[in-house]
N, C-alpha and C positions, 0 to 999 in steps of 0.2 A: 271961465275956461273949462271945457270938458276935462274931466278927471279919469274917464274910462276908455281903454283903447283895447285893441287886439293884440297890438305888437308895440313894445316900448323898445327904441334903438338909443343906447347910451355911447354918446361919440360921433360926431359928425366928420369922421375922416374917411379916407378912401373906403374902408370895408364898411363903414357905418352908413355912408351915403348909398353905396350900393345895397345894402341890406334893406334900407328903409324904402328904396326904390321898387326892389323887387317884392318885398313883402305887400306894399301898395299895389302893385300891379296883379297880385293874387286876390285883391278885393278887401284887404285887411285894413283897418282904421289903424293908422300909424303915428305914433309920437316920436320924434327925433329931438334927443337933448344934447346940448353942446355947451360945454363950459366957457368957451371962448365967445367974444362978440361975433365972430364970423366964422363959417364952416370951411373945412378943406385947408386950414392953416399950414399944415405940414406938406399937403399935396402940392401948394402953390411953390415951395421951395425945391422940389424934386427936379432931377435932371438939370440943376443949375438954373431953375426958374422956368424951364422949358417943358418939364414933365414927361419923362420917359413913361407913357401909360403902360406899356406892355413890351414883350419880344416875341418876334415871329419865327418861332422854332418849333419843332414837333414836341409833342407832350413829353416824350420820354427825355429829351434833351432840356426841356424846361425843368424836370425834376432833377436832373443831373446838376443844374445850376443852382438848386436849393439844396445846399450841403447839410443844412440843419433839419433832418427829419423831413425832408421832401417827398419821401415815398409815402407819407400820410396823405398827401395831397391826389393820389392817383383817383380815390373815390370822387374827390370835389371837381377833379379835371375831367372825370367822365361825364360829369353833369354841366359843367361851364367851365371853359378853359380860354386860353389866350385869344384863340381866333374867335371866341364868342364876345370877348372884351371889345376885339376890333370891329366886329358887327354891330355891337351895342353902340358905340360912338359913331359909325358910319350911319345908323339909324337915327342918330341924334343930329345929323348934319355936320358932324365934325371930322373933317378929312385928316387921315393920318399919313404920315410918310415914313418910310424905313431908312435907318441910316446903319452905320457900321455894327456889326456882330448882332444884327437882328433887332436892333432897338428901334421901338416904334414912338413917333412924337406926333403932336399936332402939327399940321403944316403952317400954323400961324408962329410956331415956336413960342408960345406963351402958355404957362400952366394955368393963366387965368381962364383961357378958352375951356379947358376942361372942368374947371371947377363951376364956372358958370353954365355950362351944359347939365351939370349934375344939379346944380340948384334950380335951374329951370324945369327940370324933369320933376324934381322934389316937390315944387310948387304945383305942377301940371297933375300929378298923381294925389294932389291935396293931402299930402303929409303935413301934420302939424309939427312946426319947427320952433323949438324953445332955445334960444341962445342965451349967454351969460348965466347959465343955470347949472350948478354942480349937484350930482348924484351923490347922496351920501351913504345910502343903504338900500341893499336888495330885500324886498318883503316876500317872505315865503312862509309856508307852514311846516317845513322840515322835509316835504317831499315834492310840493308843487310851488312854482313861482306865483306870485300874486301881485307884484307890481314893483315900484321903486319909490323912494322917499328922497326928495331934495332938501336943501336948506331951508325952504318955505312951506312945502306942501307934499302930498303924496298923490302918486298916480296908479291906477291898477290897470293890470293886463295879465292874461294867461300865459304871454310868451314875452320874454324879455332877452334882447340881444346885446351883449358887452362887447363893444368895439372901440376901447379907449386908448388903444395904441401900447406902445413899449415904454421905454424910459429915455430914449434918445430925443433930443431937441426939447427939454422941458418947457421952453419958451413958447412951444406951440400947443401946450395943453397935456403932452405926454409925461405925466408925472407918477405913473404906477398906480393910479386909483384903482384900475380895474383889477389888478393883483389882489389888493386888499380886501375889494368886494368878493371875489372869488375864494379867497382864502377862508372868509367868514363863513361861507356856505360849505366848507368842507374840501375845497380844491386844494391840491398841491400844486406848488409853485416851484418849478426847477430852478436852480440857481441861474441868476442873470449875468450876462457878461457882454461886453461890447463885441460887435462884429462889424465889418466893413469899416475899418478903423485904421488910422496910420500907425505905424510901428516906430517906438521910442528906443533909442539907443545911447548908451553912455560911453561908448568907444571915443577914444582921443580925437581921432580924426573928425568924427562927428561934432564934438564938443568945440572943436577948432574951426568948424564951418568949412573945412577944406574942400568939400565936394558940394557944398550947398548950391542948389539951382541947376545941378547936371540932371539931364534927362535921358533914358536909355529906352528904345524901341524894341519889343518883341524879345526880351530877355526871359529866361528861365529863372524863377524865384522858388527855392525850396526851403522848407521848413525843417530844421533838425531838431529832435526832441532831446531830453537829457541824456539818452542813451547814444546820441548821435544818430539816430535813425531817421532817414527821410519820412516824414508825415503827408506832405503834399507838395507838388510843384504845380506853378501856373506861368504860363507864358503869355506875357503882357508888358505894358509900358512901366517904367519905374522912375521916380523922382527922388533925389537926395535933397534933404531939407536940413534946416538948422538943429532939428531933433531927432533925425532919424531917416525914415525912406516912407514915402507915401506914392501916391498913384495907383492905377489898377491893379497891379501884380501884389503890391503891399495890402491893400485893402481887402483882396480875396484870400489873402493868406492869414488874415488877422484873427478869424475865429479860431483856426487851427493852432495860431500861437497862444492865445488865451488858454485855451484847453491844455495845451503841452506845459505852459508855465506853472500849472498847478503841480507838476511833478519834477520840477528842477529847471535848471538853465535852458535857454532855448536860443537858437540862431538862425539866420537865414543866409543862404548862399546864392550868389548871383552869378548865372553863367550867361555872360554877354553874347556868345557865339553858340546857342544850343543845337544848330544844325551841323557843327563841326566837331571832330574829334579833337582831343588834344594834338595828336600826330599830325593832322590835317592843317590846324591852325598854326603850328609850329613851322610847317613847311612854307605856308603863306608869309609868316614873319620873317622867316629866312630869305625868301625871295626879295621881299622889300628891304631887308637889311643889307642888301649888297649896295651899300652907299657910303660916301665918306662923309655924309651928315651926321649930326648928333642922333642917336638912337631915337629920342622923341619926335625929332623932325622926320626921320625917314619913316617912321611907322604912324605918321599923321593919316587920319582916315578910319583907321581901326576902331578907335574909341573917341569920345571927346577929348579934347587936348588935355584939359586938367585932370582927367582921369587916368589917361595913359601916362602923364607925367607922375602923377602919384604912385602909380604901381610900379614904374621904372625906378622911381626914387626908394620905394619900399625894397626893391631887389639889390639896390646899391648899384645901379647900372647907368645912373644919370649923367655921369661925366664921359661915358665912353662913346666912341665913334661906332656907327651901326655896324660897318663891317668887321669890326674888332671884338664884337660881342660874342663869346663862345655859345657853342649849341645848347649847353645845359643851362646858359643864362635865358636863351629864346625859349626853352622848354619850360622853365619856371614862370617866364611872363605868360606863356599860352595855358599854364596851368592856373595862374591867378585870374586870367581873364575868363575862365571856364569854372573858377570857385572861389570868388571873392566872398569871404565869411564876415558877416557883421553880427555882434550879440545883441539880442533884443531883450530889454528888461521889463517892458510893458507895452501896451498900447495906449491910445487915448482913452479917457474915462468914458463910461457908457453915455453920460449927457453930450458929450461932444463927438460921438460916433455916428455912423449913418444907420444902424440897425441893431436891435435888442435881440442877443441870443438868450434862450431859455424862456420860461413862461409857463403857463397853464399845463399841466402834464397831459400828454396826448391819450394816455391809457384812460383818462377820465372824460374823454370827449369822443361821441359817435362819429367816426370819419365820414358816415353817409350822409348825416343831417346837420353836424356841428352841433349838435345837442349835447348838454351836460349828462354825465351818468349820475351824478349825485343829487340833482335838482331837476324835476320835469320841468320843461317850459323854458329852462335858461340855456341860451346859445351863446357861442363865442365865434369871433372872426378876427382876422387881420393879425397884427404885431403881437398881440396879447398871448396869444398861444405860442408854444415852443417850436416855432418854425422860423428858420431864417435863410435867407437867399443872397446872393452876390448882387452887387449893383449891376444895372442894365436892364431894369424892368421886371425883374423876378419877384423881387418883394411886393411891388405894387400889384403884379398879376395874381400873386397868392392873396392879397387883401381883397382885390375886386371879386375873385372867385369865391373864396370863403363867406365873403359879404353876401353873394348872390344865394349860395345853397343855404346859408343860416336864414335869410330873409324868406326864401321860399318854404323852408320847412316850419319856421316859426309862424308864418301864416297859415299854414295847412294845421298845425297843432291849434292854432287860436280858434279856427274854424270848428273845432269839435265842440267847443265851450259855447259856441253860438246858438246850439240846439237844446 
């Protein structure tokens, strides 16, 4: 087997496959090394196995949905963005469709369609693919990258791209290898933490599973820090579980929860009626309460039955006939419906979360090329770097786009060594 290449890509996930393809399209001789038997293992799991490949939003909106240092990607997106991702797959003959919130999926509804298209392109571009192989070390002379060492042999190249992923879903191969290799060549790794992760509460009603299985649509979920100041609010769906809360709103708040927990207790507040004021909601409750039914029956339709019963019980109104409930009781109920607070003790651990927060420090990466500022010829892409976005195609978009930019520039760097 050939031991000399122009570009070596370590990790055949989303960003690695794109980096290898792009470098090869520039004329580079590319080696793609993957520790698993098959490539794209994590990509197969995304979007519930349907693969949410990108999001059909303007670039500014894209950046706004990448709260973990998204602005760093402006330079990347000026070279290759979500619309280019769509064009890329269209050119490969993969038809995409748009769903809610701009999410783009393959028409087949199968992640396998995306992975197979990438693998076919890798083969067409004559990229050398080495699976079941673990890279153990970066070879360098202190200034310039020279290649990589695996468990059995060494391969040389003037450009190496690390795309080994974060630390979520370690069963897919994301076990933090890239952080260790980057650290050994002088890079700083910012603290890693889980993002896009369900929220865990030890409140009594959670432990009693009183609300388990109840889902709410289009609620506001606000994170309160130790000083009880609002940190962020998201308007999305929410699900009560046996451990706390999950669903899109909880996942989007999770990175902010983890950051706030470093300074003390954190809670989240659910506003079930974000479009109404307490006064307007009270008026609606008053109108519905003109009834001889019990209060929870008179107010059916405002909230899922078990949640409304829970709120009414909490306020001591459960035995009352609706029309007998005093105004201050209805005001208290409206206030609770718009401000139900839950204490959060932690999120799921990083290994069981969707996305890794933290990573290789962005001040040590050239945003225009994705090249290391510590070692010439070393490049980074994907979840390994300190960037994290919301679910909905944003993380995959960042991975594809940083993969493209790193691949293009790594091939250009390698071309200088060919003369």
